[in-house]
N, C-alpha and C positions, 0 to 999 in steps of 0.2 A: 417415519422421519428418522434420519440418523442422529446419533448423539451430537455430532458436529453441527448439524443444522439446528438442533434444539439449542445448543450452546450459543450459536451465532444469533438466533432469534432472541434469546434471552439477553444477550449483550445489547442488541438494538433497543429492546424495551427499556433496559436500564439506562442507556444513553438518552433515550427519548424522555424519560422521566426526569433525569438530573440535568441533561443537556450540558454536561461538563465538557464535552468535546467541542463546544462552540468556541472555547478559548483558543487563541493562536498558539500559545505555549505558557508554561508556568510563570515566566517572568513578565507576563503581559501587564499586570497592574503597576509594575515599577517603571514602565516606560513612559517617556514624555508623550504628551497628547498627540503630536504629529506622528511619532513613531508607532504609537498604538493604533492609530488610524491606518497606517501603512500595513501593519501586521494583520489587521482584520481584512484588508483588501487582498492579502495573500493567503488568507485562511482558506483551507480546502473546503470547509463547509460552505462559505460564501460563494466560492467558485463553483461548487457542485450545484448549489441552488440556482445559480445563473445558467449553468450548462443545461440543467433540466428544464429551464424555462419557467421556473417557479417565481423568480424575481428578476428585475432588470438591474443593470449596473447602477443606475441612478437610485433605485430603491435600496440597494446595498449601501451606497454612499450615505443616504439619509438615515438608514437604520443604524449604521456604525456611529454616526454623530449623536443620534438621539439616545441610543441604549447606553452609551458611555456616560452621558449626563445623568442617567437614572440608575447606573450601576447594575444593569441587567445583561444577561447573556444574549447573544445574537438571536439564537433560536427562540428564546423566551419572548424577546421583544417582537419578533416577526409574528409569532402566534397571537400575542395579546392584541396586536394591532390588525389582526386578521389579514395579514399580507400573505401568509401561508397557513396551511392547515397542519395539525399534528401528524396526519398521515403523510403529508409531503415532507415534513421534517424527518420522520422515521425513514422514509425512502432515501433521503439525502444522507442520513447517518449510516444507513446500510451501505451505501456506496462508499462512504468515508472509511468504514470498517474494512471493506474489501480492498480499498487502496492501501490501507496500513498493513493488512495481512499480506497482500501481494508484495509490498516493499520489503517486509520482514523476511519472507520466504526467499525472495531474490537475493537479498544480502547474504543469507545463510548458504545458499547453494552456489553463489558466484564469487564469494570472497576468496576461496582458495585459488580461483583462476587469477584474480588480481594479485594475490601473494606470489603465485608462480611467475607471473610476468615481471613483477617488481623485484623478485629475488628475496622477498621477505621470508624469514624463518618463523614458523609458528612455534609457540611454546610447547605444543604437544603434537604428536604425529597426526597427520590427516586421517580421519576416520576412513577405514577401508571400504565401507559400503558407499560413502559419499564419493570417495576416489573412483570407485568402479563406475558410479553413475555419471560423473563428469569427465570420464576418460575421453569421450569424443571431443570435448572442449580442450583438454590438456594436450591432446595429440593432433589437434587441428593444425594444418599448415601455417595459418596466420599466427597461431599461438606459438608454435615452434620457432617462428621467425621473430618472436617478440613484438609483433604488431600490436599496438594499443588496442585493448578490448574495451568496448563501451556498450552500454545498453540504455534504453530510453525508459526512465521511470514512469513516464506518462503513457507508455505503450505496453503496459503489463496487464494481462487479463487473467482472471481466475474463475474456475468453475468448481462449485461445490457439489460433489456427487453423493450418492448413497454410500453407506458403510464407511463414513468418515474419510472418503477419498477426495483428493483434490487434483485438478489439472491446471497447470500454470503455463501461460504462453508469454514469452518475453521477446521483444523486438531488440535485436542486438546487431553489432557490427559484423558478426559471423553468420547472421541469418536469423530466422525465427526459431527460438529455442522452445521446444514443447516438452515439458516435464509432465509425465503421466504416472498415475499410481502412487502419488504422494499420500501418505496417511498422517494426519495431524492429531496428536494426542490432545485431549481437551485440557487447557490450562485451568487450574482450580480457581484462579482469580477471574476467569472469563475475559482476560485481556490478551490481545495478540501483539502488543507493542514490544514486548521483551522476550520474544521467542528465541530459543537456541536450538542447536542441532539435536539436543536430547528430547526436544518436543516433537521430533519428526521420526516416523517409521519409513525408512527408505528401502526396506527389504524387497518390495515388489515394484519399486519405482523404475521408470525408464526415461531416457532422454532421446528425442529425435530432433535433428537440426534440419530445418527446411531452408534451402537457399532462396534468397530474395533476388530475383533477376532484375527487377526494376530499381535501378539505383536511385531514382527520385524518391523512393519510399524508404530508403535506408539511412537517410540523413538523421543524425543523432544530435541532440543539443550539446 
């Protein structure tokens, strides 16, 4: 098993034990009751549990109201009341981590494209390795014409390979972006929420853009 997979599994175990990721965000406890309920409805954990078929929307509604009254985390409440198993929670947290990792990587790789289109000047020159990697995007006809570039956060998939390699697939307005050969350095904290370009090795990374001919599948939010 690669170091990345070991770190990934370790992070899942830590999250399953503490269940700290069940909170919608740090300011959750300061919100009014109605807003807190709405925040939990939008919680990725709750939505992931529903999508996996582990709970129903009604069960989430009831759990949100009940666990608030008892000052418990969502996952903790669901397990204590035998609505889900700890195994199911760990699977949901695993999906949550992948979503966060995918979102962080997409932001790092695609931010320069947004800066290019908007004319923003970065405080430091664009990393040459990253620039070479995303050249197909920067030189794309739509990009040269300053056509707005968008990608769908809910249509990003990630594959964790051996040797700490990653493959990222992003559904965008330019087509399906396939980043292969990405290597992620293991963060000491085990957290993937605050990744920067320094956490990536792009020396062997490649980008392929696959055209999406079915326009019905290219709609972006």
